[in-house]
C-alpha positions in Angstrom: -76.1 -31.2 -50.6 -78.0 -28.1 -49.6 -80.6 -30.0 -46.9 -77.8 -31.3 -44.9 -75.9 -28.0 -44.9 -78.9 -26.4 -44.1 -79.7 -29.1 -40.9 -76.1 -29.0 -39.9 -76.4 -24.9 -39.4 -79.9 -25.4 -37.4 -78.2 -28.2 -35.3 -75.6 -26.1 -34.7 -73.2 -29.2 -35.2 -69.6 -28.7 -34.6 -66.9 -28.1 -37.3 -65.3 -31.5 -36.7 -68.2 -33.6 -36.8 -69.4 -31.8 -40.4 -67.2 -33.4 -43.0 -68.3 -36.8 -41.7 -71.8 -36.0 -41.9 -71.6 -34.8 -44.9 -69.4 -37.9 -46.1 -71.6 -39.8 -44.5 -74.7 -38.2 -46.1 -72.8 -38.8 -49.5 -72.2 -42.3 -49.3 -75.9 -43.0 -48.1 -77.7 -41.2 -51.2 -75.0 -42.9 -53.3 -75.7 -46.4 -51.5 -79.7 -45.7 -51.8 -79.6 -44.1 -55.3 -80.8 -41.2 -54.1 -80.1 -38.4 -56.8 -82.6 -35.9 -56.2 -81.3 -33.6 -53.1 -85.1 -32.3 -52.8 -86.4 -35.8 -52.8 -88.0 -36.0 -48.7 -85.7 -39.7 -48.5 -82.9 -37.5 -48.7 -84.1 -35.2 -45.6 -84.7 -38.2 -43.8 -81.4 -39.8 -44.6 -79.8 -36.5 -43.3 -81.7 -36.0 -40.6 -81.3 -40.1 -39.7 -77.2 -39.2 -40.0 -76.9 -36.1 -38.0 -78.7 -38.0 -35.1 -76.6 -41.0 -35.1 -73.2 -39.2 -35.4 -74.4 -36.6 -32.1 -74.6 -40.3 -30.4 -70.9 -40.7 -31.1 -70.5 -42.9 -34.0 -67.6 -41.5 -35.7 -66.8 -43.4 -38.7 -68.6 -41.8 -41.8 -69.5 -45.2 -43.4 -70.6 -46.8 -40.1 -72.9 -43.6 -39.9 -74.0 -44.6 -43.3 -74.7 -47.8 -42.6 -76.3 -47.4 -39.6 -79.2 -44.6 -41.1 -79.6 -46.9 -43.8 -80.4 -49.8 -41.8 -82.5 -47.8 -39.0 -84.6 -46.1 -41.9 -85.0 -49.3 -43.4 -84.9 -48.8 -46.6 -82.5 -50.5 -49.9 
């Protein structure tokens, strides 16, 4: 999960939000069958998940679903 951790560090994410973001990220990658963390899609997903989590959505499953919907991939 290197990409997500780098983005979290760069965005200075609050510690209590980190576990929600990483859970949502893992769920989204699993749903989309993205196994290569170096895939450009993985970074797009990570950025979208961080943005959604910062907007106030707290449930990892909802964050993941919204990110997938906003990226319009499946």
